[in-house]
C-alpha positions in Angstrom: 0.0 0.0 0.0 1.2 3.5 -0.7 1.7 5.7 2.3 -0.6 8.8 2.6 0.8 12.0 1.3 2.6 14.1 3.9 0.9 17.3 5.0 3.2 20.3 5.1 2.3 22.6 8.1 3.4 26.2 8.2 2.4 29.5 9.8 0.1 31.5 7.8 0.7 35.2 7.5 -2.0 36.0 9.9 -0.5 33.6 12.5 3.0 35.1 12.1 1.6 38.6 12.6 -0.2 37.4 15.8 3.1 35.9 17.1 5.0 39.1 16.3 2.4 41.2 18.0 2.5 39.0 21.2 6.3 39.2 21.3 6.1 43.0 20.9 3.7 43.2 23.8 5.9 41.1 26.0 9.0 43.1 25.1 7.0 46.3 25.9 6.1 44.9 29.3 9.5 43.6 30.2 11.7 46.5 28.9 10.6 49.0 31.6 11.1 46.4 34.3 14.6 45.6 33.0 15.4 49.3 32.9 14.1 49.8 36.4 16.3 47.0 37.7 19.3 48.4 35.9 18.7 51.9 37.3 18.3 50.4 40.8 21.6 48.7 40.5 23.3 51.8 39.1 21.8 53.9 41.9 23.2 51.4 44.5 26.7 51.6 43.0 26.4 55.4 43.0 25.5 55.3 46.7 28.5 52.9 47.3 30.8 55.5 45.6 29.6 58.1 48.1 30.1 55.7 50.9 33.7 55.2 49.9 34.1 59.0 49.8 32.7 59.2 53.3 35.1 56.6 54.6 38.0 58.5 52.9 36.9 61.8 54.5 36.8 60.1 57.9 40.2 58.4 57.4 41.6 61.8 56.5 40.1 63.3 59.6 41.5 60.6 61.8 45.0 61.1 60.3 45.0 64.9 60.3 42.6 65.9 63.1 40.4 67.8 60.6 38.5 67.4 57.3 40.3 68.4 54.1 39.9 72.0 53.1 37.4 72.3 50.3 40.1 74.0 48.4 43.7 74.9 49.1 45.6 77.8 47.5 48.9 76.8 45.9 51.8 77.3 48.3 54.3 77.7 45.4 57.1 80.1 45.8 57.4 80.4 42.0 56.4 83.6 40.2 52.7 84.2 39.6 52.9 83.6 35.8 49.5 82.0 35.0 48.2 82.4 38.5 48.6 80.5 41.8 45.6 78.2 41.7 45.6 75.4 44.2 43.9 72.0 44.5 40.6 70.6 45.7 39.6 68.4 48.6 39.5 65.5 46.1 43.3 65.7 45.7 43.8 65.6 49.4 41.9 62.3 50.0 43.4 60.4 47.1 45.4 58.0 49.4 42.2 57.2 51.2 40.6 56.3 47.9 43.4 53.7 47.2 45.2 56.2 45.0 48.5 56.4 46.9 50.5 56.3 43.7 48.8 59.4 42.3 48.9 61.2 45.6 52.6 60.5 46.2 53.6 61.8 42.8 51.2 64.8 42.7 52.9 68.2 42.8 51.2 69.7 45.9 54.0 72.3 46.4 53.8 74.0 43.0 57.4 73.0 42.1 56.6 72.6 38.4 54.3 75.6 38.2 52.9 78.2 40.5 49.5 76.5 40.2 48.9 72.9 41.5 45.4 72.1 40.3 45.4 74.0 37.0 46.8 71.2 34.9 46.3 72.0 31.2 49.0 73.1 28.8 51.3 75.9 29.9 50.2 75.5 33.5 51.1 72.5 35.8 51.8 70.2 32.9 53.5 67.7 35.2 50.3 67.1 37.2 48.2 67.1 34.0 50.4 64.4 32.5 50.2 62.4 35.7 46.4 62.4 35.9 45.6 62.2 32.1 43.5 59.2 31.3 43.3 57.8 34.8 39.9 56.2 35.2 38.9 57.0 38.8 35.5 55.2 38.9 34.7 56.3 42.4 34.2 59.8 41.0 31.5 58.7 38.5 27.9 57.8 39.1 27.1 54.8 36.8 23.8 56.4 35.8 25.3 59.6 34.5 25.7 60.4 30.8 28.0 63.3 31.5 31.5 63.2 30.0 33.9 61.4 32.4 36.9 63.5 31.5 37.5 67.3 31.3 40.3 69.1 29.5 40.3 66.5 26.7 42.9 67.5 24.2 44.3 70.3 26.5 46.9 68.2 28.3 50.4 68.4 27.0 51.6 65.3 25.1 48.3 63.4 25.1 44.7 63.6 23.8 43.4 62.2 27.2 41.6 64.3 29.7 41.5 64.4 33.5 38.6 62.9 35.5 35.6 65.2 36.0 33.6 64.2 39.1 29.8 63.7 39.3 29.9 64.6 43.0 30.6 68.0 44.6 31.5 69.2 48.0 28.9 71.3 49.8 30.3 74.6 51.2 27.0 75.5 52.9 23.7 77.2 51.9 22.9 80.7 50.8 21.0 81.5 54.0 24.0 81.0 56.3 25.3 84.1 58.2 28.6 83.8 56.2 26.8 84.3 52.9 28.5 86.7 50.4 26.4 88.0 47.6 28.5 88.4 44.4 25.6 88.6 42.0 26.8 91.9 40.6 30.3 90.7 39.9 31.5 91.7 36.4 35.1 90.4 36.6 35.1 87.2 34.6 37.9 85.8 36.8 35.9 86.0 39.9 33.0 83.9 41.2 29.4 85.0 40.6 26.4 84.2 42.7 26.1 83.7 46.4 28.9 81.9 48.3 28.7 80.4 51.7 31.1 79.2 54.4 28.4 77.4 56.4 29.2 73.8 55.3 31.7 71.1 56.2 34.0 71.6 53.1 35.1 75.2 52.7 38.0 76.7 50.7 40.9 78.2 52.7 39.5 77.1 56.1 39.8 74.0 58.3 36.7 72.2 59.6 36.5 69.4 62.2 33.7 67.0 62.7 33.1 68.7 66.1 32.3 71.9 64.1 29.2 70.1 62.7 27.2 71.2 65.7 23.9 70.4 64.0 25.1 66.8 64.1 27.1 64.8 61.6 24.1 62.8 60.5 22.2 66.1 59.8 24.9 67.8 57.8 25.4 67.1 54.1 29.0 67.0 53.0 28.9 65.8 49.4 26.1 65.7 46.8 25.5 64.5 43.3 26.0 66.6 40.2 25.5 63.7 37.8 23.0 65.1 35.3 22.6 68.0 32.8 21.2 71.4 33.3 18.8 72.5 30.5 18.5 75.9 28.8 15.1 77.6 28.1 15.5 76.4 24.5 15.9 72.8 25.7 19.6 72.3 25.1 21.6 70.3 27.6 24.5 71.9 29.4 27.2 70.4 31.7 26.8 72.4 34.9 29.2 70.6 37.3 31.1 72.6 39.8 34.5 71.7 38.5 33.7 74.1 35.6 35.4 71.8 33.1 38.7 72.0 35.0 38.7 68.4 36.5 38.5 67.0 40.0 41.8 68.5 41.3 41.1 72.1 40.5 41.2 74.4 43.5 40.9 78.1 44.3 43.2 81.1 43.8 43.3 84.0 46.2 40.3 84.2 48.6 39.3 87.6 47.2 38.2 86.0 43.9 35.4 84.1 45.7 35.8 81.5 43.0 35.5 77.9 44.3 35.9 74.7 42.2 34.5 71.3 43.1 32.2 73.0 45.7 28.7 74.5 45.6 26.7 76.7 47.9 23.2 75.3 47.9 20.6 77.7 46.5 18.1 75.7 44.5 15.9 72.7 45.0 17.1 69.2 44.1 17.0 68.6 40.4 16.3 72.2 39.4 18.0 72.0 36.0 17.3 75.6 34.9 20.6 76.9 33.3 19.4 80.5 33.5 19.1 80.5 37.3 21.3 83.1 38.9 24.6 81.7 40.1 24.3 78.7 37.8 24.7 79.5 34.1 27.2 82.4 34.7 30.2 83.1 32.5 31.9 84.2 35.7 31.9 80.8 37.3 28.5 80.5 39.0 28.9 79.4 42.6 25.4 77.9 43.0 25.4 74.9 40.6 22.6 72.6 41.7 22.5 69.1 43.1 20.9 66.9 40.4 21.0 63.4 39.0 19.3 61.1 36.5 17.9 58.9 39.3 14.1 59.2 39.3 12.9 61.6 42.0 16.1 62.8 43.7 19.8 62.7 44.3 22.2 60.7 46.5 24.0 62.7 49.3 26.7 61.9 51.8 26.3 63.0 55.4 29.0 63.9 57.9 28.6 60.6 59.7 29.4 58.7 56.5 25.9 57.6 55.8 24.3 58.1 52.3 20.7 59.2 51.9 18.5 59.7 48.9 17.2 63.3 48.9 13.9 63.6 47.1 12.9 66.4 44.8 10.1 67.1 47.2 12.4 68.1 50.0 11.6 71.7 51.0 14.2 74.2 50.1 14.6 75.3 53.7 15.3 71.7 54.8 17.9 71.4 52.1 19.5 74.6 53.4 19.5 73.2 56.9 21.3 70.0 55.7 23.9 72.1 53.9 24.7 74.2 56.9 26.7 72.7 59.8 25.7 75.0 62.6 22.5 76.9 62.0 20.8 75.3 65.0 18.2 73.7 62.7 19.2 70.0 62.6 17.4 68.2 59.8 16.5 64.5 59.3 15.1 64.8 55.8 14.7 61.5 53.8 
């Protein structure tokens, strides 16, 4: 007997379209969940970065009896050709971030140039070459899309740049008694906006943990600047407080009121408006905001080494109270 003819089964066009539609729906349902999980993991790594910074600050305090100055003017005895700009608090805690090699080789004395933290061509080229291309992951929030390096193409002998942090020191809030309003400043080589000496990390001055009389847990020391500001026209702008000069850049003479890698808190969390006074200033706006790509807020380091998530809904006065170390208004904002 002859065997029955084989029946060839295949998807019809309609069936294929149904399968494709089902897959598309499933992908649409799963993708947000996957993205949410990825962001949660990135936010946790970001918090861990700040925790490491907190440990480093405490180790520095244990070794020196004080916190690092927010910025230190160069002690160089060389001539003032090109200025005498110093280095930031970041540079001082390098050995406590497992960067002993960089710290030990860094020119803190201004031997190679009168500036120590000004590291592009014709300035402290030695420090620029030392730091160029070094990937310091603790400075970078994994969620951030900001460039990881500043001064790219400006370092002598290399196309590499120097790390640009997505975290900034907090020098206080603009309602502190030490506030200095420089909103009318017209000299492009001086800071513009409102400065404050009310925080834990302050240029030119020493602070100890005992100076945080509002309590170490109630004083914000470092906060995120890991996202873009936005202009009124919708353009994204890098508005970090290193002003494109890298993580080691520090202040010049105190009279300039120009502070790098520090901010005086003036605006609410995630206020991205570039046009805000003290933010989008040609003369180095001193009130760059705390902002991040994390939904709903930013990570911030407290003086006790704990890391909290500050929500966008935190009242501005509460944010001020957290930024100031001794205003008598201790805050426990979540």
